[in-house]
N, C-alpha and C positions, 0 to 999 in steps of 0.2 A: 441715123442710128435707130434700130428697132429696140424698143423697150419691152422686155419680157416681164409680165406680171408674175409674181410668185404663185406657185400652185398651192392649193389647199391640200394639206396632208392628213389623210384619215388612216387610222389603224383599225384592223379587225382581228380580234383574238379568236382563233380557231381552236378546235379541240374540246368544245364544251357542250354537246358533243360535236363530233367531227362533221357529220352531214349538215347540221344546222348552220355551222360556221361557213361551210362552202356555199350553202343556199343563200345566206346573207351576202356573201361576197359576189356571187353570181348576179343577184338581183341588184346590187349596187352598181356593178359594171354595166348591166343592161340598162339601168335607169340613166346613167351618165351618157351612154350611147344614144338613147332615145331623145334626151334633151340636148344633145349636141354639145356637151360640156366636158367630154372626156379629157380634153387637153388641159382643162383647168384644175384637174385633180391628180394627186399622186397617192396611190393606195399601197398600204403595207398590210399584208396578210401573213400571219405566222400561226403555225399549228405544230405542237410538239406532243409526244406522248406524256401522260402524267398519271400517277396513281390516284384516281379519285372518281372514276365513272361508275364503279360498281354500286348499285343501290343508291345512287346519288339523289334519286327522286323520292326515296322513302322518307318516313317521318323523322327519322333520327340518323341522317347520314353523317359521315365524317368529312367535313368540308375543308379541313385544314390544307390538304394538298391543292385543292381548287383555289383557295384564297391566295396561297403563296405563288401558284402558277400564274394567276392573273397579275399579281403585283410585279413579278419578275418580267412578264411580257410587256407590261406598260413601261417599266424602266428601260427595256430594250427599245421600245418605240420612242421614248424621250430622246434617246441618242440620235434619232433621225429627225428630231424636231417635229414630231407628229402633233397636230393641233388638237385633235380629239380622238377618242377611242370608242369603238363599238364593241360591246360585250354581249354577243347573241346567246343569252342564257338567262332565263327567268330565275333559276335557283341562285345564280350569282348576284342578281339584283336585290336579293334579300340582305346582302352584306356590302352593297356598293358604298354605303356611308363609311364603313371601316376602311375601305380602300381609298376613297376620295380624300379623307383627312390626311393621308400620308403622301399624296401626290398632287401636283398642280395641273397636270394635263386633264382636262375635263372628260369624264365618262358620259357618253350620250345615254340618257335614261330611256329605256324601252317603255317604262311606265308613263313617263311624260309624253312619249310618242303616242301611246294609246289614248291618253287623256285628250291630247290635241285632236287626234283623228276622230274620236267619238263625239267630241264637241262640234266638230265640223259636220259630221254626218247626221247628228241628231240634235236639232236645235233645242228640243225640250227634254222631257223625261225619257229615260231609256232603261230597259231591262236587259242586262246581258247575261248570257250563260257562259260560264268559264270552264274550259278544259285545261286543267293544270295538274302538276304532280302533287302527290300527297304532301311533300315538303313545302312547296309554294303555298298550298292551301293552308297548311298548319301555321305558317308564318304570317298569314293574313296580308300578303303583299297587295292584293287587289282591294281589300277593305281599307287599308291604310292609304291607298292612292285615291279612291273614289268616295271616301266617307264625307258626309256633309253636303253632297251634291245631288243632282237629279238622277244619278245612275244607281240602279239597284242591281244586286248580284244574285245569281243562283249557281250552285254547283250540283253535279250529279249526286244521287243518293249513294250511300256507302257501297252497295253491291255493284252498281254501274261504274263507280269510281275505280273499284278494284278490278273487276272482271273485264271492263271495257277500256277505260282510259289508261290505267297503269299497264295493263297487259299490252295495249296497242303501242305504247312507247317502249317499254322495257322487256317485254316477253321475247321468247326465242324467235318468234316470227314477227317481232315488233319493228318499229321504224329504226330504232338504234341499231338493230341487227341488219339493216339494209333493205328491209322489205317495205317498199313504198306503194305497193298495191295489195290486193287480196284481203286477207284476214284482218290486217291492221286497220285498213281503211273501213272495212265493214264494221269493226268494233267501234271506231270513232263515229261512224254514221249513226250507229245505234245510240251512242251517248248524246249526240247532237239532237236527234229526234226526241229523246227523253227530256232534254232541256227546253226545247221548243214547246213541247207539250205542257211544260210547267210555266209557260208564259214568256219565255225569253224572246226578245225582238231580234237579237243577233247573237251569234256564237263568237266568242273570242278565244283564239288559240293561245292559251297561257303557258304554252311550252313551245319553244322554237322548233322542236322536232315535228310537232303537229302542223305548224305553219307550212312545212315542206309539202304536205299533201292537201293544202287548202283548196287548190284549184280542182282537185279530184272531188272533194266534198261539195264544192260549188256546183260541179257538173251533175251532182245528184240532188240539186235543189236546196242545199244547206246555205243559209246566209252567214257565212263565216268570215271573220276578219283575218287576213294574212298578216300576222304581226311582224313577220320578217320584212315584208314589203313596206309596211307602215313605219317600221324602224328605220329603213333605208331612206324613205321619203322625208322623214323628220330630220335625219342627220344632214340631208342635202339642203333642206329649207332653213335650218337653224344652225348658223355657224357659232359654235360654242366659243366663249371667251375663256382665256386662261384664268384659272382660279388664283386668288391672292395666296401667296405663300404664308404659312403660319410663321409667326415671328420667332426667329431663332438667333441667339447671340453666338457669334463665333469668337473663340478665344485662342490666341496664340499663346500656348502654354510651354512650360519647361524653362522659362526665363525669369526667375528660377522655378524649380518644381514645387517647392513648398508654397511659394507666393501664388502659384496658379491655383492650388487647392484653397488657399486663403481667399482668393478673389471669388472663386465659385461659391464658397460659403457665404460671402457677403452678398452676392446676388440672391441667394436663397433667403438669407436673413432679411433682406430689404424688399422681399416680395410677400405681400399679404396673401396667405393661402390657407384654406381649411382642409385641403386634400392634395395628393400628389398632382392631379390633373390641373390644378390652378397655377402651377409653377410654369416658368418660361422655359422653352427649349434651349439647350446649350449644346454646342458642339465644340470640342477642344482638340486642337492639333498640338499634342504634347510632344515637343521636340527639344529635349535638353541638350542635343548635339549642336544646336545653333551656336556658332562661335561667340565667345565672350565679347560683349559690346564695349566694355571699358578697356579691355586689352587692345581693341582696335582703335578706339578713340584717342588714347593717350600713349600708345606704343605701336608696335608693328604686328599686332595680332591680326588674324584672318578676318576679312571683311564679312560681316553677317548679312549683308543686304540681300543676296540671292536666297539664303536660307529663310530669312524673314518673309520675303516676297513669296517664296514657294509655299510657306505655311498659310499665308493669306489667300493665295489662289486656291488651295485645297479647301479652305473654309468657304470661299466664294462658290466653288463647284458643288459644295454640299448644302447650298441654299441658305447660308447665313444671311441675315438681314443687315448686319453690321459686324465690325470686328473690334474686339477689345484686346489690347496688349498690356497685361499687367507687369510691365517693366518700364520704369522711368527712362533708363538709359537707351532702351530700344527706340524711344521716340525721336532720337537724333536721326533715325533713318526713315521716319514716316513720310516726310516730304518726297523722298526719292521714289517711294513705291506707290503712294496714294493715286497719282495720276494714271497708273496702269491697272487700277482696280475698278470694278463696276459698283462696289459697295463701299460705304464710308468706314474709315478707321476712326473710332471715337477717341479723340486726342485727350488722354488723361491729364496732360499738363494744362491744356486750354480749359478743361473742365475745372481743374483746381484753381486756376487764376480767376475764372468766373465766380467760383464759390467765395474766394477771398473778397472780390469786389462787392458781392452781394451781402456778405455777412459782417464786414468790418469797415470801420470809418476810414476815410481818406487819410493818408499820411502814416498809416500803420507800418511798422518795421517787421518784415517777414524773414525769418531765418530758414535757410535751406540745408537740410541734412541729406546728402546724396553721394553717389559714387564720384570719384574724380573724373570719370568719363562723362557723366552727366553735367558736371560743372564745367569741364573743359569744352564740351560741345555748345554750352551756353543756351541749350534748348529752353530752360526755364527762364533765362533772361530774355530770350526772344518772345516767349509767351507773355512775359510781364511787361514788355516794352510799351510805354505809353500809359501804364496803369498808375493809379494814385497811391502806390505803396513802394517802399524801398525794399529791395531784395538783398539780404546779407548772406555771405557764405563763410565758413570757418577759415581761420588762418591755416598756414601749412601744417603746423604742429597738430592742431585739432582735426584737420582733414585726414591726416595720417591715422589718427585714432578712429575716425569714422570708417576708413577703409579696413582697419584691423578688426573692427567690430563686425564687419560684413564678411571679409575674406580670410581672417586669421584662422589659425589652427583650431581655435575654440570660438570661431565666429559663427554668425547666424547661418551662413551657407553650409557650414559643417554640422548644423543641427542644434547649435547651442542657443539658448534664449536667456541665459543668466550667467552671472560670473563676470569674467573679463570683458566679454562683448558688451554687457550692459554698462559696466563701469566706463568703458571707452565712449559709448554713445552718450551717456549722461554728462560726461565731461565736456563733450563737444556741444551738447545742448545748452549746458550752463554757460559756456563761453559765449554763445550767441545771445542768450538772455541778458548777460552782463553788458553786452554791446547795444542793448535796447530792443531786441526782438521780443514782441509779445505774441507773435504767431510763429509756430515752427511747422514747416512742411516736412513730413517723413518721406523724402523724395527718392527713396529706394524701396522697392516692394518687399524686401526682406525686413525692413525696419518695423513695419506694423506687426510682425510676428513677435516683436519684443515690446513695443509700446503701441497702445490702441489710441484711436481718435478720441480726443477729450477736449472739450471747449473750456474746461476749468482745471487744467493739470497743475498740481502744486510744484513750484520750483522756487527755492531760496526765499521762502516766506511770502510769495505772491502766487498768482495763478496766470497761466498762459494758455493759449489755444494750441493743441496738437492736432494737425490735420493729416489725415491718411488719404492720399490720392486714390488708392485702390477702393476705398469705401465710397469716395466721391464718384469714381468711375462706375462702380457697380450700381449706385443709385441713378446715375445718368442713363445707363443701359436699360434699367428697369423702366424708367420714365419714358424712354423712347419706344418701348414695346407698344404695338398697336392694340391697345386695350379693347377697343370695340370689336376686334376680330377674334378675341379670345372666346373659345367655345364655352368655357365654364366660369362664369362670374367675372368680376373685375380684378385687375392687378393694381395694387396701390402701394405707395411708398410707406415704409415704416420710418417714422422720424426718430 
């Protein structure tokens, strides 16, 4: 049997402008053929019209369309599992960081390629003359790349920059207009001579359009770097690794709706942040149409397994690092779907049991206030199996009052947080305390809308611990975030 090695997939974004993109694609295909490795690569080249080329090289261009165009193109490439992307445009490299923070497919840096090439070609100090657009020059792309090293930079003076460089690229008879010989090359030659006279050792084409005519300028004796070829060579030499995904919590929401909002608030409250950017990314699949879990577990209600799994898959497809389900009863279905997911569901029940084990002495009696579906499924009992505490549930009369507090006409799911629902819940809570419970788990995510976590909650002349599993889950999700990869500061738990 012949084993076929997977091909390296490279994407090239065309249209930035059009001729430069084609030039990079041509030089890439040519290099692959010369090195005899064409069969090892699969190339994806796409070019579409977009509104953003007019005056794009000026000092104050509107680059919004260009940014969104590149982002959309990379997302298209990701569907084909492209491993890295070439963006043949110096203007676009001024905002590569903005793009790269939102995608995991690495963008091959044309500036890294130039730095690598110049280091190879010039072992010591080097003075380069840069031919670039006004915008690239104003954004100090080259200064930011080569600062602190042995490379010094020169640009043409203002008159040469305007009359020669910009006109050669963007003028009516310029390269972007399809004129690859004649006046455009003459103007660039004049600019190159000007830079060489100012002491440049080599000319760098800081615009991919100029690189198209690098060979013609060389034929005139100009020592110019063809940055398009340098870019291609670097991409083939350096296989980029996928970037780590920024940490994102995926939430299966809508089960129930108010509990989802409550859970998100708890994530935010338990994240130490001084500005918006310090918070953790959250993506919510809010689907209140997921069939009722309790109705399925204790009756003949529709099975919610597929709906829960579909929600989890959508979160997985949207780059969530983990999944949180702020619904105790839904955890009866976690084992059914976890094996079919590539990311973990943080089990709220397991986290709650672990919290009890860590915070309370062995032998403590723990009362559980939850839906009849949660109790009938015994998911909390399974999570607590083998633990050094006793789990208590209400008797039938008081369990009916818990269900009425949640599902009644004036229950929590109907939007009430006081009155009959509170009376019913407190009666069930007191019933468990009278049976010896000193810790009460609010085992339905609607209940913390009425009672908050409190380790010294007053009941019948004494104090008990009220535990909110959604608070415990939120803190666990925050703790699991990859703090070291956060771009702005640390993320810490609030006690």
